C-alpha positions as CSV (number, residue, x, y, z in Angstrom):
1,M,62.2,-73.7,-11.6
2,R,60.9,-72.1,-8.4
3,P,63.6,-71.9,-5.7
4,S,63.0,-73.9,-2.5
5,V,62.0,-72.0,0.6
6,A,63.3,-73.1,4.0
7,P,60.6,-74.2,6.4
8,F,59.3,-71.9,9.2
9,P,60.8,-70.4,11.3
10,A,63.9,-70.2,9.2
11,T,61.8,-68.5,6.6
12,R,59.5,-65.8,8.0
13,L,58.2,-63.9,4.9
14,R,57.0,-61.1,7.2
15,R,60.6,-60.1,7.9
16,T,60.9,-58.1,4.7
17,R,57.5,-56.4,5.4
18,K,58.6,-55.0,8.8
19,S,59.2,-51.4,7.7
20,A,58.7,-49.1,4.7
21,A,62.4,-49.2,4.1
22,L,62.5,-53.0,3.9
23,R,59.3,-53.1,1.8
24,G,61.0,-50.6,-0.6
25,L,64.1,-52.7,-0.9
26,V,62.2,-55.9,-2.0
27,R,59.5,-54.2,-4.1
28,E,59.2,-56.0,-7.4
29,N,57.3,-53.3,-9.5
30,T,57.2,-49.5,-9.3
31,L,55.1,-46.9,-11.0
32,S,56.6,-43.6,-12.3
33,V,55.4,-40.6,-14.1
34,N,57.1,-41.9,-17.2
35,D,54.6,-44.7,-17.3
36,L,51.6,-42.3,-17.9
37,I,49.8,-41.1,-21.1
38,W,47.0,-38.6,-20.5
39,P,44.0,-38.9,-22.8
40,I,42.2,-35.5,-23.3
41,F,39.1,-34.5,-25.3
42,V,39.1,-31.5,-27.6
43,R,36.2,-29.5,-29.0
44,E,35.5,-26.2,-30.7
45,G,35.3,-22.9,-28.8
46,Q,37.5,-20.6,-26.8
47,G,38.2,-20.9,-23.1
48,V,35.9,-23.9,-22.8
49,A,36.2,-26.7,-20.2
50,E,32.9,-28.6,-20.6
51,P,32.4,-31.3,-17.9
52,I,31.5,-34.8,-19.0
53,A,28.8,-36.0,-16.6
54,S,29.8,-39.7,-16.8
55,M,33.5,-39.0,-16.2
56,P,33.8,-36.9,-13.1
57,G,36.7,-34.5,-13.3
58,V,37.2,-34.9,-17.0
59,N,36.3,-32.1,-19.5
60,R,36.0,-31.5,-23.2
61,L,38.6,-28.7,-23.8
62,S,38.8,-26.0,-26.5
63,I,42.2,-25.9,-28.2
64,D,43.5,-23.1,-26.0
65,R,42.6,-25.1,-22.9
66,A,44.1,-28.3,-24.4
67,V,47.3,-26.4,-24.9
68,A,47.2,-25.4,-21.2
69,A,46.6,-29.1,-20.3
70,A,49.6,-30.1,-22.3
71,Q,51.7,-27.4,-20.5
72,E,50.4,-28.8,-17.2
73,A,51.3,-32.3,-18.2
74,A,54.8,-31.3,-19.2
75,G,55.2,-29.5,-15.9
76,L,54.2,-32.7,-14.0
77,G,56.7,-34.8,-16.1
78,I,54.0,-36.7,-18.0
79,P,55.7,-37.7,-21.3
80,A,52.7,-37.9,-23.6
81,I,49.1,-36.9,-24.1
82,C,46.5,-38.5,-26.4
83,I,44.0,-36.4,-28.3
84,F,40.4,-37.5,-28.9
85,P,37.9,-35.2,-30.8
86,Y,34.4,-34.2,-30.0
87,T,33.1,-33.4,-33.6
88,D,30.3,-31.2,-34.5
89,P,27.4,-33.5,-35.5
90,A,26.9,-31.4,-38.6
91,L,30.3,-32.6,-39.9
92,K,29.6,-36.3,-39.5
93,T,28.9,-38.2,-42.7
94,E,28.7,-41.7,-43.9
95,L,32.1,-41.5,-45.7
96,C,33.7,-39.7,-42.7
97,E,35.5,-37.1,-44.8
98,E,36.2,-34.8,-41.8
99,A,38.5,-37.5,-40.4
100,W,41.3,-36.5,-42.8
101,N,40.5,-32.8,-43.1
102,P,43.8,-31.0,-42.2
103,E,41.8,-28.4,-40.4
104,N,39.7,-30.7,-38.3
105,I,39.7,-30.2,-34.5
106,S,42.2,-32.9,-33.8
107,N,44.8,-31.7,-36.4
108,R,44.5,-28.1,-35.2
109,A,45.0,-29.3,-31.6
110,I,48.1,-31.3,-32.6
111,R,49.7,-28.2,-34.3
112,A,48.8,-25.9,-31.4
113,I,50.2,-28.3,-28.7
114,K,53.4,-29.1,-30.6
115,Q,54.0,-25.4,-31.2
116,A,53.5,-24.5,-27.5
117,V,54.9,-27.6,-25.8
118,P,57.3,-29.2,-28.4
119,Q,58.8,-31.5,-25.8
120,I,55.7,-33.4,-25.0
121,A,54.8,-36.4,-27.2
122,V,51.4,-36.1,-28.9
123,M,49.5,-39.3,-29.5
124,T,46.3,-39.4,-31.7
125,D,43.4,-41.7,-32.2
126,I,42.8,-43.3,-35.6
127,A,39.3,-44.5,-36.0
128,L,36.3,-43.1,-37.9
129,D,33.7,-43.2,-35.1
130,P,34.0,-39.5,-34.1
131,Y,33.3,-38.5,-37.7
132,N,30.8,-41.3,-38.7
133,A,27.1,-40.6,-39.1
134,N,26.7,-44.3,-38.1
135,G,28.9,-44.1,-35.0
136,H,31.1,-47.0,-36.2
137,D,34.9,-47.1,-36.4
138,G,34.6,-48.1,-40.1
139,I,32.5,-47.2,-43.1
140,V,29.2,-48.9,-43.3
141,R,27.7,-50.3,-46.5
142,D,24.3,-52.0,-46.4
143,G,24.7,-52.6,-42.6
144,I,28.2,-54.1,-43.0
145,I,31.3,-52.4,-41.7
146,V,33.6,-52.7,-44.7
147,N,37.2,-53.4,-44.1
148,D,39.3,-52.4,-47.1
149,E,37.5,-49.2,-47.9
150,T,37.8,-48.2,-44.2
151,V,41.6,-49.0,-44.3
152,A,42.0,-46.6,-47.2
153,A,40.2,-43.9,-45.2
154,L,42.3,-44.6,-42.1
155,V,45.5,-44.2,-44.2
156,K,44.4,-40.7,-45.2
157,M,43.6,-39.9,-41.6
158,A,47.0,-41.2,-40.5
159,L,48.8,-39.0,-43.0
160,A,46.9,-35.9,-42.1
161,Q,47.8,-36.4,-38.4
162,A,51.4,-37.1,-39.2
163,D,51.5,-33.9,-41.4
164,A,50.1,-32.0,-38.4
165,G,53.0,-33.1,-36.2
166,A,51.7,-36.2,-34.3
167,D,54.5,-38.2,-32.7
168,I,52.5,-41.4,-32.1
169,L,49.5,-42.7,-34.1
170,G,47.0,-44.9,-32.2
171,P,44.9,-47.0,-34.6
172,S,42.0,-48.1,-32.5
173,D,39.7,-49.3,-35.3
174,M,40.5,-53.0,-35.4
175,M,40.3,-53.3,-39.2
176,D,42.5,-56.0,-40.8
177,G,45.6,-54.9,-42.5
178,R,45.5,-51.3,-41.4
179,I,48.9,-51.2,-39.7
180,G,50.8,-52.4,-42.8
181,A,48.9,-49.9,-45.0
182,M,49.6,-47.0,-42.6
183,R,53.3,-47.9,-42.3
184,R,53.8,-48.1,-46.0
185,A,52.0,-44.8,-46.5
186,L,54.0,-43.1,-43.8
187,E,57.3,-44.3,-45.2
188,A,56.4,-43.1,-48.7
189,A,55.4,-39.7,-47.4
190,G,58.7,-39.3,-45.5
191,H,57.2,-39.7,-42.0
192,T,59.8,-42.4,-41.1
193,D,60.0,-41.4,-37.4
194,V,56.2,-41.4,-36.7
195,A,55.5,-44.3,-34.2
196,I,52.5,-46.5,-34.3
197,L,51.0,-47.7,-31.0
198,S,48.5,-50.2,-32.3
199,Y,45.3,-51.0,-30.3
200,S,46.0,-54.6,-31.3
201,A,43.8,-56.3,-28.7
202,K,40.8,-54.1,-28.4
203,Y,37.8,-55.9,-27.0
204,A,34.1,-55.4,-27.7
205,S,33.6,-54.2,-24.1
206,A,30.8,-52.6,-22.2
207,F,33.4,-50.4,-20.4
208,Y,33.5,-47.8,-23.2
209,G,30.2,-46.1,-22.5
210,P,31.4,-42.9,-20.9
211,F,34.0,-42.4,-23.6
212,R,31.3,-42.6,-26.3
213,D,29.5,-39.9,-24.4
214,A,32.7,-37.8,-24.4
215,V,33.2,-38.0,-28.1
216,G,29.5,-37.7,-29.0
217,A,29.3,-41.2,-30.6
218,S,26.7,-42.8,-28.3
219,G,23.6,-41.5,-30.0
220,A,24.9,-42.1,-33.5
221,L,25.9,-45.7,-33.0
222,K,23.7,-48.1,-35.0
223,G,24.1,-51.7,-33.8
224,D,27.2,-53.0,-32.1
225,K,31.0,-53.4,-32.8
226,N,31.2,-57.2,-32.4
227,T,32.2,-57.8,-36.0
228,Y,35.5,-56.0,-35.6
229,Q,36.4,-55.7,-31.9
230,M,37.4,-58.8,-30.0
231,D,35.2,-61.3,-28.2
232,P,35.8,-60.8,-24.5
233,A,36.0,-64.6,-24.1
234,N,39.1,-64.9,-26.3
235,S,42.8,-64.8,-25.2
236,N,44.8,-66.7,-27.8
237,E,43.3,-64.5,-30.5
238,A,44.9,-61.5,-28.9
239,L,48.4,-63.0,-29.4
240,R,47.7,-63.6,-33.1
241,L,46.6,-60.0,-33.5
242,I,49.7,-58.7,-31.7
243,E,52.0,-60.9,-33.8
244,R,50.3,-59.7,-37.0
245,D,50.5,-56.0,-36.1
246,L,54.2,-56.2,-35.1
247,A,54.9,-58.0,-38.4
248,E,53.1,-55.1,-40.3
249,G,55.2,-52.4,-38.6
250,A,53.7,-51.5,-35.2
251,D,56.2,-50.1,-32.8
252,M,54.2,-50.6,-29.7
253,V,51.0,-52.5,-28.9
254,M,48.0,-51.9,-26.6
255,V,45.4,-54.0,-24.7
256,K,42.0,-52.3,-24.2
257,P,40.3,-52.2,-21.7
258,G,42.9,-52.5,-19.0
259,M,42.0,-53.9,-15.6
260,P,39.5,-56.6,-16.8
261,Y,42.2,-57.8,-19.2
262,L,45.4,-57.9,-17.1
263,D,45.9,-61.5,-18.0
264,I,46.1,-60.5,-21.7
265,C,48.7,-57.8,-20.8
266,R,50.8,-60.4,-19.1
267,R,50.6,-62.9,-21.9
268,V,51.5,-60.3,-24.5
269,K,54.6,-59.1,-22.6
270,D,55.8,-62.6,-21.8
271,E,55.3,-63.8,-25.4
272,F,56.7,-60.9,-27.4
273,G,58.7,-58.7,-25.0
274,V,57.7,-55.5,-26.9
275,P,56.6,-52.2,-25.5
276,T,53.1,-53.1,-24.2
277,Y,50.5,-50.6,-23.0
278,A,47.0,-50.8,-21.6
279,Y,44.2,-48.3,-21.6
280,Q,42.4,-47.8,-18.3
281,V,39.2,-46.9,-20.1
282,S,36.4,-44.5,-19.3
283,G,34.3,-47.1,-17.5
284,E,37.1,-48.2,-15.3
285,Y,37.8,-44.6,-14.4
286,A,34.1,-43.8,-13.8
287,M,33.6,-46.8,-11.5
288,L,36.5,-45.8,-9.3
289,Q,35.6,-42.1,-9.2
290,A,31.9,-42.9,-8.4
291,A,32.9,-45.2,-5.5
292,A,35.4,-42.6,-4.2
293,Q,32.8,-39.8,-4.4
294,N,30.4,-41.9,-2.5
295,G,33.0,-42.6,0.2
296,W,33.0,-46.3,-0.5
297,L,36.7,-46.4,-1.5
298,D,39.8,-44.3,-0.7
299,G,40.1,-42.6,-4.1
300,E,43.8,-41.9,-4.1
301,K,44.8,-45.3,-2.8
302,V,42.6,-47.2,-5.3
303,M,43.9,-45.0,-8.1
304,M,47.5,-45.8,-7.4
305,E,46.8,-49.5,-6.7
306,S,45.0,-49.8,-10.0
307,L,47.9,-48.2,-11.9
308,L,50.5,-50.4,-10.2
309,A,48.5,-53.5,-11.2
310,F,49.2,-52.6,-14.9
311,K,52.9,-52.6,-14.2
312,R,52.7,-55.9,-12.3
313,A,51.0,-57.3,-15.3
314,G,53.9,-56.4,-17.6
315,C,52.8,-53.0,-19.0
316,D,55.4,-50.4,-20.0
317,G,52.8,-47.7,-19.7
318,I,49.2,-46.8,-19.1
319,L,46.7,-44.5,-20.8
320,T,44.7,-43.1,-17.9
321,Y,42.5,-40.2,-17.1
322,F,44.1,-40.3,-13.7
323,A,47.5,-39.2,-15.1
324,P,47.7,-35.7,-13.6
325,A,46.4,-36.8,-10.2
326,A,48.8,-39.8,-10.2
327,A,51.7,-37.6,-11.3
328,R,51.1,-35.3,-8.3
329,M,50.9,-38.2,-6.0
330,L,54.1,-39.6,-7.3
331,A,55.8,-36.3,-6.9
332,K,55.0,-36.3,-3.2
333,G,57.0,-39.5,-2.9
C-alpha cells in the first residue's frame, strides 16, 4: 500500500532535491563499477586493434591486445569481461566444428587472459553463429534451425570453454533444453563451479546489426532468427523462459536487448529475485555514440543515465561497451 502524503505545503517534494548532499541521501539506485561486464571482440593477429565502423570506439583485438584490455579492466575495477570471436570465414562450416576446437580464437583468448589476469572473471558466448556458414545460432537442416542437434554441439562448445578456464558461460542461442544439457555435462566433467549466465529472454531484435558486423556474421546470415529468438511483442513468454532456465540450472539470467526491454528486466527481478542482467547491445551503443559525435547529446551524461536506468529496472549488472568509460567516470566520483 502506498503511504499517504501530506498536502502542500506540508509536503514539498523539492526539499530533498535542494542540494547534491540531500539528493545523495535520498537516492534510490546507484551504479558502481561492480555492475559492469565489458564485452570485447577477439581476432587473429598480433598487435591488432581493428576499428569496427558501426561501433565507434570499439575494436577487434588480437589476443595480446585482449590481454591488455583485461589488464585495463582489472585496473579500473571492472569485475568481468565477455569474449566474442571474429572467426576466419575459411573456418566456418555448416556443422560449426570450429566452435568446440580447443585452439579456436575464443579458447586461446580465455587461457591467455586467465594466465595474465587471473583475478578477472572471463565470460564467454555460447552460440554457433560466429562459426556457422549459414550465420545462424544453430545448425541448419533443409532451411530449418534444428534444436536437438544444435544443443549437442553447444554442449561440446561449453565443455571446451570450461576446459580453457572460463568462469561464466553465456548461452545466447535460445535453443530449448540447452541449459539443462550444459549443466549435466559440466557436472559430469568436474566443472562444478562454472557459472551459467543464460540469455534466457533474447529477443529477435533489429538492434543487433553492428554486433553482427563485429563478429563477421552479417554477410553469412541466411533468413532471420525469428524461429528461435523471442517475438518483441511478448512479455509473459520471457517469464516462462526464465523459469525454465533456472529450473535447468542457470545461475544468472539475462534480458537482451536492454533499454527497449527495461519492462522485462523489472518483471524478471520482481518475479524471481535472482541475479538479473541486461545487455546494452551494439545498436543501443551505436545510437548513443552517433548522437554524441554529432553533438546532439552529451555523450558522458547519456551514457551514465542509460546505465543507471538498468539499475532502476532491477538489474544486478549490465554488459556494456561503455564499461571502461563508465568506470573512469565513476572513479571521478
